[in-house]
ZAVOMAR-326609 format. One record per residue: residue number from 1; residue in one letter; x, y, z of N, C-alpha, C, CB in turn. Coordinates in steps of 0.001 Angstrom, whole numbers, plus 500000, padded with zeros to 6 digits. Glycine has a CB too. Example, Ala and Ser with C-alpha at 12.3 -4.5 7.8 and 13.67 -1.06 7.14 Angstrom:
REM ZAVOMAR-326609
<site seq="1" type="a" n_X="513190" n_Y="494310" n_Z="507800" ca_X="512300" ca_Y="495500" ca_Z="507800" c_X="513200" c_Y="496700" c_Z="507800" cb_X="511308" cb_Y="495527" cb_Z="509046"/>
<site seq="2" type="s" n_X="512850" n_Y="497750" n_Z="507080" ca_X="513670" ca_Y="498940" ca_Z="507140" c_X="512900" c_Y="500030" c_Z="507870" cb_X="514084" cb_Y="499402" cb_Z="505725"/>
This chain:
REM ZAVOMAR-326609
<site seq="1" type="x" n_X="960850" n_Y="084837" n_Z="481785" ca_X="961549" ca_Y="085941" ca_Z="482437" c_X="962878" c_Y="085428" c_Z="482980" cb_X="960682" cb_Y="086562" cb_Z="483577"/>
<site seq="2" type="x" n_X="963949" n_Y="086092" n_Z="482607" ca_X="965259" ca_Y="085728" ca_Z="483116" c_X="965385" c_Y="086185" c_Z="484564" cb_X="966377" cb_Y="086342" cb_Z="482246"/>
<site seq="3" type="x" n_X="966077" n_Y="085387" n_Z="485387" ca_X="966265" ca_Y="085790" ca_Z="486792" c_X="966921" c_Y="087157" c_Z="486932" cb_X="967104" cb_Y="084758" cb_Z="487520"/>
<site seq="4" type="x" n_X="967801" n_Y="087513" n_Z="485995" ca_X="968489" ca_Y="088803" ca_Z="486101" c_X="967551" c_Y="089984" c_Z="485876" cb_X="969629" cb_Y="088866" cb_Z="485103"/>
<site seq="5" type="x" n_X="966370" n_Y="089712" n_Z="485332" ca_X="965413" ca_Y="090790" ca_Z="485077" c_X="964470" c_Y="091036" c_Z="486248" cb_X="964608" cb_Y="090475" cb_Z="483843"/>
<site seq="6" type="x" n_X="964619" n_Y="090287" n_Z="487304" ca_X="963755" ca_Y="090450" ca_Z="488464" c_X="964375" c_Y="091484" c_Z="489401" cb_X="963539" cb_Y="089092" cb_Z="489196"/>
<site seq="7" type="x" n_X="963614" n_Y="092496" n_Z="489703" ca_X="964082" ca_Y="093539" ca_Z="490615" c_X="963820" c_Y="093075" c_Z="492046" cb_X="963373" cb_Y="094911" cb_Z="490327"/>
<site seq="8" type="x" n_X="964820" n_Y="093205" n_Z="492900" ca_X="964666" ca_Y="092869" ca_Z="494319" c_X="964724" c_Y="094164" c_Z="495112" cb_X="965773" cb_Y="091858" cb_Z="494801"/>
<site seq="9" type="x" n_X="963690" n_Y="094374" n_Z="495911" ca_X="963563" ca_Y="095593" ca_Z="496708" c_X="963572" c_Y="095211" c_Z="498181" cb_X="962262" cb_Y="096378" cb_Z="496344"/>
<site seq="10" type="x" n_X="964419" n_Y="095874" n_Z="498942" ca_X="964494" ca_Y="095645" ca_Z="500386" c_X="963822" c_Y="096807" c_Z="501091" cb_X="965972" cb_Y="095483" cb_Z="500863"/>
<site seq="11" type="x" n_X="962800" n_Y="096490" n_Z="501865" ca_X="962116" ca_Y="097523" ca_Z="502637" c_X="961413" c_Y="096850" c_Z="503812" cb_X="961097" cb_Y="098323" cb_Z="501749"/>
<site seq="12" type="x" n_X="961050" n_Y="097648" n_Z="504788" ca_X="960364" ca_Y="097101" ca_Z="505951" c_X="958941" c_Y="096697" c_Z="505555" cb_X="960343" cb_Y="098131" cb_Z="507119"/>
<site seq="13" type="x" n_X="958624" n_Y="095435" n_Z="505771" ca_X="957295" ca_Y="094913" ca_Z="505472" c_X="956567" c_Y="094621" c_Z="506771" cb_X="957379" cb_Y="093642" cb_Z="504594"/>
<site seq="14" type="x" n_X="955259" n_Y="094767" n_Z="506769" ca_X="954482" ca_Y="094572" ca_Z="507994" c_X="953914" c_Y="093167" c_Z="508136" cb_X="953361" cb_Y="095562" cb_Z="508041"/>
<site seq="15" type="x" n_X="953413" n_Y="092605" n_Z="507043" ca_X="952627" ca_Y="091383" ca_Z="507146" c_X="953315" c_Y="090123" c_Z="506654" cb_X="951384" cb_Y="091554" cb_Z="506404"/>
<site seq="16" type="x" n_X="954519" n_Y="090234" n_Z="506087" ca_X="955190" ca_Y="089065" ca_Z="505531" c_X="956689" c_Y="089321" c_Z="505470" cb_X="954635" cb_Y="088725" cb_Z="504126"/>
<site seq="17" type="x" n_X="957434" n_Y="088237" n_Z="505274" ca_X="958881" ca_Y="088380" ca_Z="505101" c_X="959225" c_Y="088770" c_Z="503668" cb_X="959598" cb_Y="087076" cb_Z="505477"/>
<site seq="18" type="x" n_X="958317" n_Y="088454" n_Z="502733" ca_X="958578" ca_Y="088796" ca_Z="501345" c_X="957341" c_Y="088640" c_Z="500483" cb_X="959693" cb_Y="087943" cb_Z="500801"/>
<site seq="19" type="x" n_X="957422" n_Y="089236" n_Z="499296" ca_X="956350" ca_Y="089143" ca_Z="498307" c_X="956973" c_Y="088937" c_Z="496930" cb_X="955447" cb_Y="090420" cb_Z="498327"/>
<site seq="20" type="x" n_X="956262" n_Y="088227" n_Z="496076" ca_X="956677" ca_Y="088036" ca_Z="494695" c_X="955587" c_Y="088585" c_Z="493789" cb_X="956961" cb_Y="086534" cb_Z="494388"/>
<site seq="21" type="x" n_X="955992" n_Y="089416" n_Z="492839" ca_X="955069" ca_Y="089974" ca_Z="491853" c_X="955567" c_Y="089581" c_Z="490467" cb_X="954953" cb_Y="091536" cb_Z="491993"/>
<site seq="22" type="x" n_X="954650" n_Y="089197" n_Z="489601" ca_X="955051" ca_Y="088797" ca_Z="488258" c_X="955047" c_Y="089951" c_Z="487261" cb_X="954144" cb_Y="087709" cb_Z="487764"/>
<site seq="23" type="x" n_X="954147" n_Y="090898" n_Z="487413" ca_X="954084" ca_Y="092031" ca_Z="486490" c_X="953922" c_Y="093319" c_Z="487273" cb_X="952927" cb_Y="091863" cb_Z="485482"/>
<site seq="24" type="x" n_X="954964" n_Y="094114" n_Z="487384" ca_X="956300" ca_Y="093856" ca_Z="486872" c_X="957014" c_Y="092814" c_Z="487731" cb_X="957114" cb_Y="095154" cb_Z="486821"/>
<site seq="25" type="x" n_X="958012" n_Y="092163" n_Z="487159" ca_X="958745" ca_Y="091107" ca_Z="487862" c_X="959587" c_Y="091717" c_Z="488975" cb_X="959641" cb_Y="090308" cb_Z="486879"/>
<site seq="26" type="x" n_X="959128" n_Y="091507" n_Z="490207" ca_X="959902" ca_Y="092022" ca_Z="491338" c_X="959628" c_Y="091184" c_Z="492575" cb_X="959565" cb_Y="093507" cb_Z="491608"/>
<site seq="27" type="x" n_X="960603" n_Y="091209" n_Z="493459" ca_X="960504" ca_Y="090551" ca_Z="494761" c_X="960768" c_Y="091617" c_Z="495804" cb_X="961513" cb_Y="089339" cb_Z="494897"/>
<site seq="28" type="x" n_X="959899" n_Y="091680" n_Z="496800" ca_X="960119" ca_Y="092591" ca_Z="497930" c_X="960508" c_Y="091742" c_Z="499134" cb_X="958835" cb_Y="093465" cb_Z="498235"/>
<site seq="29" type="x" n_X="961544" n_Y="092171" n_Z="499831" ca_X="962072" ca_Y="091455" ca_Z="500989" c_X="962099" c_Y="092399" c_Z="502181" cb_X="963493" cb_Y="090886" cb_Z="500701"/>
<site seq="30" type="x" n_X="961682" n_Y="091897" n_Z="503332" ca_X="961711" ca_Y="092691" ca_Z="504558" c_X="963166" c_Y="092992" c_Z="504926" cb_X="960985" cb_Y="091946" cb_Z="505724"/>
<site seq="31" type="x" n_X="963476" n_Y="094246" n_Z="505047" ca_X="964851" ca_Y="094677" ca_Z="505320" c_X="965319" c_Y="094376" c_Z="506742" cb_X="964974" cb_Y="096150" cb_Z="505065"/>
<site seq="32" type="x" n_X="964419" n_Y="093915" n_Z="507609" ca_X="964808" ca_Y="093639" ca_Z="508996" c_X="965158" c_Y="092167" c_Z="509232" cb_X="963687" cb_Y="094048" cb_Z="509933"/>
<site seq="33" type="x" n_X="965170" n_Y="091360" n_Z="508192" ca_X="965441" ca_Y="089929" ca_Z="508359" c_X="966899" c_Y="089667" c_Z="508708" cb_X="965073" cb_Y="089171" cb_Z="507090"/>
<site seq="34" type="x" n_X="967124" n_Y="088569" n_Z="509424" ca_X="968496" ca_Y="088112" ca_Z="509662" c_X="969045" c_Y="087546" c_Z="508354" cb_X="968553" cb_Y="087037" cb_Z="510810"/>
<site seq="35" type="x" n_X="970334" n_Y="087276" n_Z="508303" ca_X="970952" ca_Y="086769" ca_Z="507076" c_X="970340" c_Y="085447" c_Z="506618" cb_X="972444" cb_Y="086594" cb_Z="507284"/>
<site seq="36" type="x" n_X="970129" n_Y="084506" n_Z="507535" ca_X="969557" ca_Y="083211" ca_Z="507161" c_X="968100" c_Y="083370" c_Z="506740" cb_X="969667" cb_Y="082211" cb_Z="508328"/>
<site seq="37" type="x" n_X="967366" n_Y="084245" n_Z="507394" ca_X="965976" ca_Y="084513" ca_Z="506996" c_X="965933" c_Y="085141" c_Z="505599" cb_X="965281" cb_Y="085447" cb_Z="508027"/>
<site seq="38" type="x" n_X="966895" n_Y="086022" n_Z="505328" ca_X="966980" ca_Y="086662" ca_Z="504019" c_X="967215" c_Y="085625" c_Z="502931" cb_X="968099" cb_Y="087713" cb_Z="504002"/>
<site seq="39" type="x" n_X="968168" n_Y="084736" n_Z="503145" ca_X="968455" ca_Y="083686" ca_Z="502171" c_X="967225" c_Y="082821" c_Z="501941" cb_X="969633" cb_Y="082822" cb_Z="502639"/>
<site seq="40" type="x" n_X="966600" n_Y="082395" n_Z="503017" ca_X="965398" ca_Y="081562" ca_Z="502934" c_X="964279" c_Y="082282" c_Z="502174" cb_X="964917" cb_Y="081179" cb_Z="504345"/>
<site seq="41" type="x" n_X="964079" n_Y="083546" n_Z="502462" ca_X="962993" ca_Y="084310" ca_Z="501846" c_X="963267" c_Y="084583" c_Z="500372" cb_X="962787" cb_Y="085626" cb_Z="502588"/>
<site seq="42" type="x" n_X="964502" n_Y="084883" n_Z="500018" ca_X="964834" ca_Y="085079" ca_Z="498606" c_X="964556" c_Y="083814" c_Z="497798" cb_X="966307" cb_Y="085490" cb_Z="498454"/>
<site seq="43" type="x" n_X="964985" n_Y="082676" n_Z="498331" ca_X="964732" ca_Y="081402" ca_Z="497649" c_X="963238" c_Y="081147" c_Z="497561" cb_X="965433" cb_Y="080236" cb_Z="498380"/>
<site seq="44" type="x" n_X="962532" n_Y="081369" n_Z="498643" ca_X="961087" ca_Y="081152" ca_Z="498700" c_X="960368" c_Y="081995" c_Z="497635" cb_X="960548" cb_Y="081493" cb_Z="500109"/>
<site seq="45" type="x" n_X="960648" n_Y="083287" n_Z="497611" ca_X="959954" ca_Y="084174" ca_Z="496680" c_X="960360" c_Y="083906" c_Z="495233" cb_X="960235" cb_Y="085628" cb_Z="497035"/>
<site seq="46" type="x" n_X="961621" n_Y="083593" n_Z="495005" ca_X="962066" ca_Y="083262" ca_Z="493653" c_X="961410" c_Y="081963" c_Z="493176" cb_X="963604" cb_Y="083134" cb_Z="493606"/>
<site seq="47" type="x" n_X="961218" n_Y="081016" n_Z="494081" ca_X="960521" ca_Y="079775" ca_Z="493732" c_X="959092" c_Y="080080" c_Z="493303" cb_X="960526" cb_Y="078789" cb_Z="494923"/>
<site seq="48" type="x" n_X="958418" n_Y="080990" n_Z="494001" ca_X="957081" ca_Y="081416" ca_Z="493566" c_X="957134" c_Y="081944" c_Z="492131" cb_X="956515" cb_Y="082505" cb_Z="494521"/>
<site seq="49" type="x" n_X="958189" n_Y="082693" n_Z="491823" ca_X="958297" ca_Y="083302" ca_Z="490495" c_X="958495" c_Y="082252" c_Z="489405" cb_X="959451" cb_Y="084301" cb_Z="490467"/>
<site seq="50" type="x" n_X="959398" n_Y="081302" n_Z="489622" ca_X="959715" ca_Y="080347" ca_Z="488554" c_X="958784" c_Y="079141" c_Z="488524" cb_X="961133" cb_Y="079872" cb_Z="488704"/>
<site seq="51" type="x" n_X="958083" n_Y="078879" n_Z="489643" ca_X="957161" ca_Y="077750" ca_Z="489696" c_X="955848" c_Y="078179" c_Z="490359" cb_X="957796" cb_Y="076562" cb_Z="490460"/>
<site seq="52" type="x" n_X="955097" n_Y="079059" n_Z="489706" ca_X="953892" ca_Y="079621" ca_Z="490313" c_X="952787" c_Y="078600" c_Z="490576" cb_X="953357" cb_Y="080699" cb_Z="489437"/>
<site seq="53" type="x" n_X="952888" n_Y="077442" n_Z="489999" ca_X="951874" ca_Y="076401" ca_Z="490186" c_X="952049" c_Y="075632" c_Z="491496" cb_X="951915" cb_Y="075431" cb_Z="489025"/>
<site seq="54" type="x" n_X="953180" n_Y="075780" n_Z="492172" ca_X="953402" ca_Y="075061" ca_Z="493432" c_X="952584" c_Y="075679" c_Z="494558" cb_X="954897" cb_Y="075064" cb_Z="493801"/>
<site seq="55" type="x" n_X="952075" n_Y="074827" n_Z="495435" ca_X="951342" ca_Y="075357" ca_Z="496583" c_X="952321" c_Y="075871" c_Z="497634" cb_X="950418" cb_Y="074276" cb_Z="497189"/>
<site seq="56" type="x" n_X="951804" n_Y="076627" n_Z="498572" ca_X="952635" ca_Y="077307" ca_Z="499570" c_X="953471" c_Y="076328" c_Z="500400" cb_X="951756" cb_Y="078139" cb_Z="500493"/>
<site seq="57" type="x" n_X="952909" n_Y="075179" n_Z="500747" ca_X="953663" ca_Y="074200" ca_Z="501541" c_X="954905" c_Y="073711" c_Z="500803" cb_X="952773" cb_Y="073010" cb_Z="501899"/>
<site seq="58" type="x" n_X="954780" n_Y="073451" n_Z="499511" ca_X="955925" ca_Y="072989" ca_Z="498718" c_X="956968" c_Y="074089" c_Z="498567" cb_X="955463" cb_Y="072514" cb_Z="497334"/>
<site seq="59" type="x" n_X="956504" n_Y="075311" n_Z="498333" ca_X="957432" ca_Y="076436" ca_Z="498206" c_X="958175" c_Y="076653" c_Z="499519" cb_X="956679" cb_Y="077723" cb_Z="497794"/>
<site seq="60" type="x" n_X="957458" n_Y="076545" n_Z="500617" ca_X="958078" ca_Y="076700" ca_Z="501948" c_X="959146" c_Y="075634" c_Z="502170" cb_X="957005" cb_Y="076615" cb_Z="503065"/>
<site seq="61" type="x" n_X="958834" n_Y="074413" n_Z="501809" ca_X="959796" ca_Y="073308" ca_Z="501984" c_X="961043" c_Y="073522" c_Z="501137" cb_X="959145" cb_Y="071962" cb_Z="501619"/>
<site seq="62" type="x" n_X="960858" n_Y="073916" n_Z="499887" ca_X="961998" ca_Y="074180" ca_Z="499008" c_X="962860" c_Y="075299" c_Z="499587" cb_X="961518" cb_Y="074552" cb_Z="497584"/>
<site seq="63" type="x" n_X="962230" n_Y="076391" n_Z="499988" ca_X="962978" ca_Y="077515" ca_Z="500549" c_X="963773" c_Y="077127" c_Z="501779" cb_X="962041" cb_Y="078639" cb_Z="500893"/>
<site seq="64" type="x" n_X="963129" n_Y="076428" n_Z="502693" ca_X="963802" ca_Y="076022" ca_Z="503934" c_X="964972" c_Y="075081" c_Z="503670" cb_X="962808" cb_Y="075352" cb_Z="504874"/>
<site seq="65" type="x" n_X="964737" n_Y="074069" n_Z="502839" ca_X="965791" ca_Y="073081" ca_Z="502588" c_X="966962" c_Y="073670" c_Z="501808" cb_X="965221" cb_Y="071892" cb_Z="501831"/>
<site seq="66" type="x" n_X="966669" n_Y="074475" n_Z="500793" ca_X="967760" ca_Y="075084" ca_Z="500020" c_X="968544" c_Y="076081" c_Z="500856" cb_X="967209" cb_Y="075775" cb_Z="498773"/>
<site seq="67" type="x" n_X="967844" n_Y="076894" n_Z="501643" ca_X="968541" ca_Y="077876" ca_Z="502487" c_X="969431" c_Y="077171" c_Z="503506" cb_X="967526" cb_Y="078791" cb_Z="503210"/>
<site seq="68" type="x" n_X="968916" n_Y="076122" n_Z="504130" ca_X="969724" ca_Y="075382" ca_Z="505103" c_X="970956" c_Y="074769" c_Z="504442" cb_X="968884" cb_Y="074282" cb_Z="505769"/>
<site seq="69" type="x" n_X="970766" n_Y="074168" n_Z="503274" ca_X="971892" ca_Y="073566" ca_Z="502555" c_X="972940" c_Y="074609" c_Z="502188" cb_X="971399" cb_Y="072859" cb_Z="501294"/>
<site seq="70" type="x" n_X="972498" n_Y="075715" n_Z="501573" ca_X="973443" ca_Y="076760" ca_Z="501166" c_X="974128" c_Y="077408" c_Z="502363" cb_X="972728" cb_Y="077825" cb_Z="500348"/>
<site seq="71" type="x" n_X="973390" n_Y="077592" n_Z="503459" ca_X="973971" ca_Y="078187" ca_Z="504669" c_X="975086" c_Y="077292" c_Z="505208" cb_X="972881" cb_Y="078406" cb_Z="505754"/>
<site seq="72" type="x" n_X="974830" n_Y="075989" n_Z="505227" ca_X="975846" ca_Y="075037" ca_Z="505706" c_X="977077" c_Y="075014" c_Z="504801" cb_X="975250" cb_Y="073630" cb_Z="505798"/>
<site seq="73" type="x" n_X="976887" n_Y="075381" n_Z="503521" ca_X="978011" ca_Y="075440" ca_Z="502586" c_X="978785" c_Y="076746" c_Z="502694" cb_X="977516" cb_Y="075259" cb_Z="501167"/>
<site seq="74" type="x" n_X="978298" n_Y="077657" n_Z="503527" ca_X="979009" ca_Y="078907" ca_Z="503771" c_X="978522" c_Y="080102" c_Z="502970" cb_X="980431" cb_Y="078708" cb_Z="503493"/>
<site seq="75" type="x" n_X="977409" n_Y="079962" n_Z="502253" ca_X="976895" ca_Y="081096" ca_Z="501476" c_X="976332" c_Y="082165" c_Z="502396" cb_X="975815" cb_Y="080631" cb_Z="500485"/>
<site seq="76" type="x" n_X="976802" n_Y="083399" n_Z="502160" ca_X="976365" ca_Y="084546" ca_Z="502943" c_X="976209" c_Y="085745" c_Z="502023" cb_X="977362" cb_Y="084854" cb_Z="504088"/>
<site seq="77" type="x" n_X="975396" n_Y="086684" n_Z="502424" ca_X="975248" ca_Y="087920" ca_Z="501660" c_X="976473" c_Y="088791" c_Z="501900" cb_X="973942" cb_Y="088676" cb_Z="502054"/>
<site seq="78" type="x" n_X="977010" n_Y="089326" n_Z="500807" ca_X="978121" ca_Y="090268" ca_Z="500909" c_X="977800" c_Y="091474" c_Z="500049" cb_X="979469" cb_Y="089614" cb_Z="500475"/>
<site seq="79" type="x" n_X="978601" n_Y="092481" n_Z="500160" ca_X="978437" ca_Y="093679" ca_Z="499341" c_X="979482" c_Y="093738" c_Z="498231" cb_X="978526" cb_Y="094933" cb_Z="500210"/>
<site seq="80" type="x" n_X="980101" n_Y="092601" n_Z="497906" ca_X="981150" ca_Y="092571" ca_Z="496888" c_X="980629" c_Y="093057" c_Z="495545" cb_X="981717" cb_Y="091162" cb_Z="496747"/>
<site seq="81" type="x" n_X="979479" n_Y="092564" n_Z="495119" ca_X="978929" ca_Y="092975" ca_Z="493816" c_X="978649" c_Y="094465" c_Z="493802" cb_X="977640" cb_Y="092194" cb_Z="493493"/>
<site seq="82" type="x" n_X="978079" n_Y="094984" n_Z="494850" ca_X="977766" ca_Y="096409" ca_Z="494926" c_X="979050" c_Y="097221" c_Z="494869" cb_X="976978" cb_Y="096734" cb_Z="496216"/>
<site seq="83" type="x" n_X="980100" n_Y="096772" n_Z="495560" ca_X="981389" ca_Y="097471" ca_Z="495556" c_X="981981" c_Y="097489" c_Z="494154" cb_X="982373" cb_Y="096806" cb_Z="496539"/>
<site seq="84" type="x" n_X="981922" n_Y="096350" n_Z="493446" ca_X="982446" ca_Y="096291" ca_Z="492088" c_X="981702" c_Y="097245" c_Z="491174" cb_X="982360" cb_Y="094874" cb_Z="491545"/>
<site seq="85" type="x" n_X="980374" n_Y="097319" n_Z="491322" ca_X="979599" ca_Y="098226" ca_Z="490498" c_X="979970" c_Y="099675" c_Z="490780" cb_X="978114" cb_Y="098007" cb_Z="490727"/>
<site seq="86" type="x" n_X="980201" n_Y="099993" n_Z="492035" ca_X="980575" ca_Y="101365" ca_Z="492395" c_X="981955" c_Y="101703" c_Z="491820" cb_X="980572" cb_Y="101546" cb_Z="493939"/>
<site seq="87" type="x" n_X="982890" n_Y="100749" n_Z="491834" ca_X="984214" ca_Y="100987" ca_Z="491291" c_X="984157" c_Y="101197" c_Z="489783" cb_X="985140" cb_Y="099827" cb_Z="491628"/>
<site seq="88" type="x" n_X="983328" n_Y="100435" n_Z="489088" ca_X="983201" ca_Y="100575" ca_Z="487630" c_X="982606" c_Y="101928" c_Z="487275" cb_X="982332" cb_Y="099445" cb_Z="487046"/>
<site seq="89" type="x" n_X="981753" n_Y="102468" n_Z="488109" ca_X="981085" ca_Y="103732" ca_Z="487828" c_X="982045" c_Y="104918" c_Z="487933" cb_X="979914" cb_Y="103925" cb_Z="488782"/>
<site seq="90" type="x" n_X="983145" n_Y="104734" n_Z="488644" ca_X="984081" ca_Y="105866" ca_Z="488861" c_X="984946" c_Y="106133" c_Z="487660" cb_X="984972" cb_Y="105600" cb_Z="490059"/>
């Protein structure tokens, strides 16, 4: 499964920050997360998708370390892609 084929859904979740489903390929993310929590959770859930054999502790470590590294490099969520898509649609 290509990463671009994974649907990401943002909604309020009660019991977790995120979920990964393989069929259909989708990730659900809690819409109330802070930006750093969002980055960490996206990485965490995507890691579950591409490496389903890893145990939860390893996935947690990967998510935390990658999110911290990317955050320190200045990566943040923006709406640039969404804006470009809206402009192309006009």
